[in-house]
C-alpha positions in Angstrom: 0.0 0.0 0.0 3.0 2.3 0.6 4.5 4.1 -2.4 7.4 6.5 -3.1 6.1 9.4 -4.9 6.5 13.1 -5.4 2.7 13.5 -5.7 1.6 15.9 -3.0 -0.8 14.8 -0.3 -4.5 15.9 -0.9 -4.5 17.9 2.4 -1.0 19.4 2.5 2.2 20.0 0.7 4.0 16.9 2.0 4.7 14.0 -0.4 2.1 11.3 -0.3 3.1 7.9 0.9 -0.1 6.1 -0.3 -3.2 6.4 -2.4 -6.7 5.5 -1.0 -8.4 4.4 -4.2 -12.0 4.2 -3.0 -11.6 7.8 -1.3 -9.7 9.2 -4.3 -7.1 10.5 -2.0 -3.3 10.8 -1.9 -2.1 11.0 1.7 1.1 11.7 3.6 2.1 9.8 6.7 0.3 12.2 9.1 -2.9 12.5 7.1 -3.0 8.7 6.5 -2.8 8.1 10.3 -5.5 10.7 10.8 -7.6 9.0 8.0 -7.6 5.6 9.6 -8.2 7.0 13.2 -11.2 9.1 11.9 -12.5 5.9 10.1 -12.4 3.9 13.3 -14.0 6.8 15.2 -16.9 7.1 12.6 -17.3 3.2 12.8 -17.5 3.5 16.6 -20.3 6.1 16.2 -22.1 4.7 13.2 -22.6 1.3 14.8 -23.0 2.3 18.4 -19.9 0.3 19.6 -19.6 2.0 23.0 -20.4 5.1 25.0 -19.5 7.2 27.9 -18.8 5.4 31.1 -18.5 2.0 29.3 -15.9 -0.5 30.3 -14.4 -2.0 27.2 -12.1 -5.1 27.4 -9.8 -5.2 24.4 -8.5 -8.7 23.5 -4.9 -8.0 22.3 -2.7 -10.9 20.8 0.3 -8.7 19.9 -0.4 -8.8 16.2 -0.7 -5.7 14.1 -4.4 -5.8 14.1 -5.1 -6.0 17.8 -2.1 -3.6 18.6 -3.4 -1.0 16.2 -6.9 -1.5 17.5 -5.7 -0.9 21.1 -3.6 2.1 20.1 -6.7 3.8 18.5 -9.2 2.8 21.2 -6.8 4.5 23.7 -7.1 7.7 21.8 -10.9 7.3 21.5 -11.4 6.5 25.1 -10.3 10.1 26.0 -12.7 11.6 23.5 -15.7 9.4 24.1 -15.1 8.8 27.9 -15.1 4.9 28.1 -12.7 2.9 30.2 -10.3 0.6 28.4 -8.7 -2.5 29.8 -6.4 -4.8 27.7 -6.5 -8.6 28.0 -3.7 -10.8 26.7 -4.0 -14.6 26.7 -0.5 -16.4 27.0 -1.1 -19.8 25.2 2.5 -21.0 25.8 3.5 -21.4 22.0 7.2 -21.3 22.6 9.0 -18.2 21.5 6.1 -16.9 19.6 4.0 -16.5 22.8 6.9 -15.1 24.7 7.4 -12.1 22.2 3.7 -11.6 21.8 3.4 -11.2 25.6 6.3 -8.8 25.8 5.0 -6.7 22.9 1.6 -6.3 24.6 3.0 -5.7 28.1 5.4 -3.0 26.8 2.8 -1.2 24.7 0.3 -1.2 27.6 3.0 0.2 30.0 4.0 2.9 27.5 0.3 4.0 27.0 -0.7 3.6 30.7 -3.4 1.0 29.7 -4.4 -1.5 32.5 -3.5 -5.0 31.3 -4.7 -8.4 32.5 -2.6 -11.4 31.4 -4.2 -14.9 31.5 -1.5 -17.6 31.3 -3.1 -20.9 30.0 -0.4 -23.0 31.7 -1.0 -21.3 35.1 -4.9 -21.6 34.7 -5.0 -25.3 33.5 -1.6 -26.8 34.0 -1.1 -27.2 30.3 -0.2 -24.9 27.3 -1.7 -25.0 23.9 0.8 -27.4 22.3 0.3 -29.9 25.0 -3.4 -29.7 24.7 -3.1 -30.1 20.9 -1.0 -33.2 21.4 -3.4 -34.8 23.9 -6.7 -34.0 22.1 -5.5 -34.4 18.5 -7.8 -31.5 17.6 -6.9 -28.9 14.9 -4.7 -26.2 16.7 -6.8 -23.3 15.3 -10.1 -24.8 16.4 -8.8 -25.6 19.8 -7.2 -22.2 20.2 -10.4 -20.4 19.2 -12.5 -22.4 21.7 -10.1 -21.7 24.6 -9.8 -18.0 23.9 -13.5 -17.5 23.5 -14.1 -19.1 26.9 -11.4 -17.2 28.8 -12.2 -13.9 27.2 -15.9 -14.3 28.1 -15.1 -15.2 31.7 -12.7 -12.3 32.1 -15.3 -9.9 30.6 -18.0 -11.3 33.0 -15.8 -10.9 36.1 -14.6 -7.5 35.2 -18.3 -6.4 34.4 -17.3 -5.2 30.9 -19.9 -3.7 28.6 -18.2 -5.2 25.5 -15.1 -7.0 24.3 -13.2 -5.3 21.4 -11.8 -7.7 18.8 -9.3 -6.7 16.2 -11.2 -8.3 13.2 -10.9 -6.2 10.0 -12.6 -6.2 6.6 -10.4 -8.9 5.2 -11.0 -11.2 8.2 -14.8 -10.9 8.1 -15.9 -10.8 4.5 -14.5 -14.2 3.5 -16.5 -15.9 6.3 -19.6 -13.8 5.5 -19.5 -14.8 1.8 -18.7 -18.5 2.7 -21.7 -18.7 5.2 -23.9 -17.2 2.5 -22.8 -19.6 -0.2 -23.3 -22.5 2.3 -26.6 -20.9 3.4 -25.7 -20.8 7.0 -27.5 -17.5 7.0 -27.9 -17.0 10.7 -24.1 -17.3 11.3 -23.7 -14.1 9.2 -25.5 -12.3 12.0 -22.5 -12.8 14.2 -20.1 -11.3 11.7 -21.2 -7.7 11.8 -19.7 -4.7 13.6 -21.1 -5.9 17.0 -23.0 -8.5 18.9 -25.2 -7.8 21.8 -24.7 -9.3 25.4 -27.1 -12.2 25.5 -27.5 -15.2 27.8 -24.2 -14.8 29.6 -22.1 -14.0 26.5 -20.7 -10.5 26.7 -21.2 -8.6 23.5 -18.4 -8.2 21.0 -17.5 -5.0 19.1 -15.1 -4.7 16.0 -13.8 -1.2 15.7 -11.8 -2.1 12.7 -14.9 -3.2 10.8 -14.3 -0.9 7.8 -10.5 -1.1 7.7 -8.6 -3.4 5.3 -5.6 -5.5 6.3 -3.3 -3.5 4.1 -4.4 -0.3 5.8 -3.8 -1.7 9.2 -0.4 -2.9 8.2 0.6 0.6 6.9 -0.9 2.2 10.0 1.0 0.1 12.4 4.2 0.8 10.4 3.7 4.5 10.1 2.6 5.0 13.7 5.7 3.0 14.8 3.7 0.5 16.9 5.5 -2.6 18.2 3.8 -5.7 16.9 4.7 -9.5 16.4 5.7 -9.7 12.7 5.8 -13.5 12.6 2.6 -15.5 12.2 1.6 -18.1 14.8 3.2 -21.3 14.0 -0.2 -22.9 13.8 -1.9 -20.4 11.5 -2.7 -21.6 7.9 -4.9 -19.8 5.4 -6.3 -22.4 3.0 -9.4 -23.8 1.6 -12.5 -21.8 0.6 -11.7 -18.8 2.7 -8.4 -18.2 0.8 -10.2 -18.4 -2.6 -12.8 -16.0 -1.4 -10.0 -13.6 -0.2 -8.5 -13.6 -3.8 -11.9 -13.0 -5.2 -12.6 -9.9 -3.0 -9.1 -8.6 -3.4 -9.5 -8.7 -7.1 -13.1 -7.1 -7.0 -11.6 -4.3 -4.9 -8.9 -3.5 -7.4 -11.4 -3.4 -10.3 -14.1 -1.6 -8.2 -12.5 0.5 -5.3 -14.9 0.7 -2.4 -16.5 -2.8 -2.9 -15.4 -4.1 0.5 -16.7 -1.2 2.5 -19.9 -1.1 0.5 -20.4 -4.8 1.2 -19.5 -4.5 4.8 -22.0 -1.6 5.3 -24.9 -3.6 3.5 -24.2 -6.6 5.8 -24.4 -4.2 8.9 -27.6 -2.6 7.6 -29.3 -5.9 7.1 -27.9 -7.7 10.1 -31.3 -8.0 11.9 -32.6 -9.9 8.8 -30.0 -12.5 9.3 -30.6 -12.6 13.1 -34.3 -13.7 12.3 -33.4 -16.4 10.0 -33.2 -19.8 11.7 -32.7 -18.7 15.3 -30.4 -20.9 17.5 -31.6 -22.8 20.4 -31.4 -20.8 23.6 -28.1 -21.2 25.4 -27.9 -23.5 28.4 -25.7 -23.4 31.5 -22.9 -25.7 31.7 -23.7 -28.2 34.5 -20.1 -28.0 35.7 -19.0 -24.4 35.4 -22.3 -22.6 34.7 -20.9 -20.8 31.6 -23.1 -20.4 28.6 -23.2 -23.6 26.5 -25.0 -25.2 23.6 -25.1 -28.5 25.5 -25.3 -29.7 29.1 -21.5 -29.5 29.5 -19.6 -26.7 27.7 -16.8 -27.3 25.2 -14.1 -26.0 27.5 -15.1 -28.5 30.3 -15.2 -31.4 27.8 -11.7 -30.5 26.3 -10.1 -30.0 29.8 -11.6 -33.3 30.9 -9.7 -35.0 28.0 -6.5 -33.2 28.7 -6.3 -33.2 32.6 -8.6 -36.2 33.5 -11.2 -33.7 35.0 -13.2 -30.7 33.7 -11.4 -27.5 34.8 -14.2 -24.9 34.0 -14.9 -24.1 37.6 -11.4 -24.0 38.7 -10.4 -21.8 35.9 -13.4 -19.4 36.5 -12.3 -19.1 40.2 -8.8 -18.2 39.3 -9.8 -15.6 36.8 -12.3 -14.1 39.3 -9.5 -13.6 41.8 -7.3 -12.0 39.1 -10.2 -9.7 38.0 -11.1 -8.8 41.6 -7.4 -7.8 42.2 -7.4 -5.7 39.2 -10.7 -3.9 40.1 -9.2 -3.1 43.5 -6.2 -1.7 41.9 -8.3 0.4 39.6 -10.3 1.7 42.6 -7.2 2.4 44.6 -5.7 4.4 41.5 -8.8 6.4 41.0 -9.0 7.5 44.7 -5.4 8.5 45.0 
């Protein structure tokens, strides 16, 4: 996305570093940063992602997307008046997790953002590679299950109004199109700019909903943000999602603005998808009382395989203590 040119920025006399085709703009470094931040601010307002006195828990992995999201949310929190807390989950994936944790800790320290770190090994006695080995489940599937559970428990214990996720246009559109092609229409309702808190599941918001992956990469580079540049050892883009990504990228090149128009149309019609084939009401896990589609939640089932017993209740107790200590520290800081 970055170019070397003598073309002037559309807003000043500095040389442009990039062209935003769909906006018909040439932008210098400073105006590109402002452009992205304004876009996220407008997304926040347009879709009602948060408000004054909200407590927003930002899930931060250490990658360019979540780091950029956290950095922009930190700025917005001052303008809008919401409380921002960062959450990092250390999955114990060797050097990758070590570097990721350091990146998040250093960034939060430099910005003065409260941070909670949940260490999977400390919570369960096992890291992700050990769990993958014992369960034989696909790593990405297992990782997603674990993170969703831990994030929701932390959000509940912290009494967060919403969880912010770093999903951008190029993360979401392939899954929206895939679910449409396969006619899993209700699933599309979960892929918009936000989901509401319901049946014990804390609502999710996606501040980067209208930002592309290329834009986030350039933003992180120009804003000089620290982020993990290596991909997770387990990550793999393949199958139908990869084919759809190639299709939408080609469509964007031929028709600038296609992605944003598509995302806005989905957001506009999200209620329609919510009313197509509603899911069964969530139950409470018999073991840990967390929201679940069955009598025993997936996290308790997985940990029973790994540890010989379900660990949901124990993990929730540990996270509750961490959250309680964090809230006490916040209250102490606000009164001194």
